[in-house]
C-alpha positions in Angstrom: -25.5 4.3 -82.1 -25.9 0.4 -82.1 -22.7 -1.5 -81.5 -22.7 -4.5 -83.5 -21.4 -8.3 -82.9 -18.8 -9.1 -85.4 -18.8 -11.7 -87.8 -15.2 -14.4 -87.6 -13.5 -14.4 -90.3 -12.6 -18.3 -90.2 -14.2 -21.6 -88.2 -14.7 -22.2 -84.6 -12.5 -25.0 -85.7 -9.7 -23.5 -87.7 -7.4 -22.5 -85.0 -6.9 -26.4 -83.8 -4.7 -27.6 -82.2 -3.6 -24.3 -80.8 -7.3 -23.2 -79.3 -9.9 -25.7 -79.7 -13.0 -25.3 -81.1 -15.1 -25.5 -78.1 -13.2 -22.9 -76.5 -13.7 -20.2 -79.6 -17.2 -21.3 -79.8 -18.5 -20.9 -76.0 -15.8 -17.6 -76.0 -17.9 -15.9 -78.6 -21.3 -16.7 -78.3 -21.1 -17.1 -74.3 -18.9 -14.1 -73.5 -18.7 -11.7 -76.8 -22.1 -11.7 -78.1 -23.5 -10.9 -74.0 -21.1 -8.3 -73.9 -22.5 -6.7 -76.7 -25.9 -7.2 -75.7 -25.0 -5.5 -72.2 -23.6 -2.6 -73.6 -25.9 -1.3 -75.7 -28.1 -1.8 -73.0 -26.3 0.5 -70.7 -26.1 3.0 -73.4 -29.6 3.3 -73.8 -31.3 6.9 -72.6 -27.7 8.2 -72.1 -25.4 10.4 -74.1 -23.2 7.4 -74.6 -25.8 6.4 -77.4 -23.8 8.7 -79.8 -20.5 7.9 -79.3 -18.0 5.4 -81.6 -16.5 2.9 -79.5 -13.2 4.6 -79.4 -14.8 7.8 -78.0 -16.5 5.9 -75.3 -13.7 4.2 -74.3 -11.5 7.5 -74.0 -14.4 9.0 -71.4 -15.2 5.8 -70.0 -14.7 6.8 -66.3 -18.3 9.4 -67.4 -20.3 5.8 -68.2 -19.2 3.5 -65.2 -22.2 1.4 -66.3 -20.6 0.6 -69.6 -16.6 0.3 -68.1 -16.8 -3.4 -68.5 -19.0 -4.1 -71.4 -17.5 -1.7 -73.8 -14.0 -2.9 -73.1 -14.8 -6.1 -73.5 -16.2 -5.7 -77.0 -13.4 -3.6 -78.1 -11.0 -6.1 -76.4 -12.5 -9.3 -77.9 -13.1 -7.5 -81.4 -9.3 -6.8 -81.8 -8.6 -10.6 -80.0 -10.8 -12.0 -83.2 -9.3 -10.1 -85.6 -5.3 -11.0 -85.1 -6.1 -14.4 -84.9 -5.9 -16.6 -88.0 -5.1 -20.0 -88.7 -2.4 -19.1 -91.0 -0.7 -17.0 -88.4 2.3 -17.6 -86.5 6.2 -16.8 -87.7 7.4 -13.5 -86.8 6.7 -10.1 -88.3 8.4 -8.7 -91.0 9.0 -5.0 -92.3 8.4 -2.1 -90.0 6.7 -4.4 -87.4 9.6 -6.5 -87.6 12.0 -3.5 -87.2 10.6 -1.7 -84.3 10.0 -4.7 -82.2 13.6 -5.3 -82.9 14.5 -1.7 -81.7 12.5 -1.4 -78.9 12.8 -5.1 -77.1 15.9 -6.3 -78.7 14.6 -9.4 -80.5 11.4 -10.8 -81.3 11.3 -13.6 -78.9 12.8 -10.8 -75.9 9.4 -9.3 -76.6 7.0 -12.5 -76.7 8.7 -13.5 -73.4 7.8 -9.4 -72.0 4.7 -10.5 -73.1 3.9 -13.3 -71.6 4.9 -12.8 -68.4 2.9 -9.4 -68.4 0.0 -12.3 -69.1 1.2 -14.2 -66.4 1.6 -11.8 -63.2 -1.9 -10.4 -64.5 -3.6 -12.1 -60.9 -6.8 -12.8 -61.9 -8.7 -11.8 -65.4 -7.0 -9.7 -67.8 -5.3 -8.5 -71.1 -1.2 -8.1 -71.8 -0.9 -5.9 -74.5 1.3 -5.1 -77.3 0.7 -1.1 -77.6 2.2 1.7 -79.3 3.3 4.9 -76.9 4.9 7.7 -77.5 5.6 6.4 -80.8 7.7 3.4 -79.6 6.4 -0.4 -78.9 5.6 -1.3 -75.3 4.3 -4.1 -73.3 1.2 -3.3 -70.6 -1.2 -6.0 -68.7 -5.0 -4.5 -67.6 -7.3 -5.8 -65.7 -10.6 -7.7 -66.2 -11.5 -5.8 -69.5 -10.0 -2.5 -69.4 -7.9 -1.7 -72.1 -4.8 1.2 -72.8 -7.3 3.5 -74.5 -9.3 4.5 -71.6 -9.2 7.3 -69.7 -9.0 5.4 -66.3 -5.8 3.5 -67.7 -2.3 3.3 -65.7 -0.8 3.0 -68.8 -2.4 4.5 -72.3 -1.6 3.6 -75.8 -3.3 2.6 -78.9 -3.5 -1.6 -78.9 -1.5 -3.2 -81.9 -1.5 -6.6 -80.4 -3.8 -7.6 -77.2 -4.2 -11.3 -75.9 -7.0 -12.5 -73.4 -5.9 -13.6 -70.2 -9.0 -14.8 -68.6 -9.7 -17.9 -67.8 -12.9 -18.0 -70.1 -10.2 -17.6 -73.3 -7.9 -21.0 -72.6 -9.3 -23.0 -69.3 -11.5 -25.9 -71.6 -8.2 -27.4 -73.1 -5.7 -25.7 -70.7 -6.8 -25.9 -67.2 -5.0 -23.8 -65.1 -1.8 -23.6 -67.0 -2.1 -20.0 -68.2 1.5 -20.6 -69.7 0.3 -23.5 -72.3 -2.1 -21.4 -73.6 0.2 -17.8 -73.7 2.8 -20.2 -75.5 0.1 -22.1 -77.8 -1.2 -18.5 -79.0 1.9 -17.4 -81.3 1.4 -20.2 -83.6 -1.7 -18.2 -84.7 -1.7 -14.6 -84.5 -1.5 -12.5 -87.9 1.3 -10.8 -87.9 -0.1 -9.1 -91.1 -3.2 -7.7 -89.3 -0.8 -6.8 -86.3 1.5 -4.8 -88.6 -1.7 -3.2 -90.4 -2.3 -1.8 -86.4 1.0 -0.6 -85.9 1.2 1.2 -88.9 -2.5 3.2 -88.0 -1.4 3.8 -84.4 1.5 5.7 -86.1 
């Protein structure tokens, strides 16, 4: 099956001033579009062509040529999905209760995710995942994610934050903490809650 480039549900400038329009456009077209093209090329002529993206990630050790592209496609697709110009604030309902139970407070969860993002040397992602029915935080290098069979920490992602420099360097230069502080203003907690409920 051909993997498709997802459409954005908002304009490139919709997340201003937290994420600037030029970063969004460059990130979306220059990075994600290239990823999808490379993924389809890497799978051509292999039995990986018949797998869904989730199936491919679960067996990615068998398709090393597709590892980075498959991870990047999944990671970026969920990244665009959990961002919104109407985002920010705090989650409610079952997700809020789970965050309080697992981390003590919403702010404690944010601090743990930011710390994981800052501790990731070089490029990677920081994740809020469901693992064994509970929320946890982890990070992955490069374009890996917790769905991969090679992941150090496995789980179902409900929120992933890109900490590659291309996600923030145009606006924040080398100030990753500024980016990690700002992005919480555009997180769509309704989408994250839907992912959490589906993961359970």
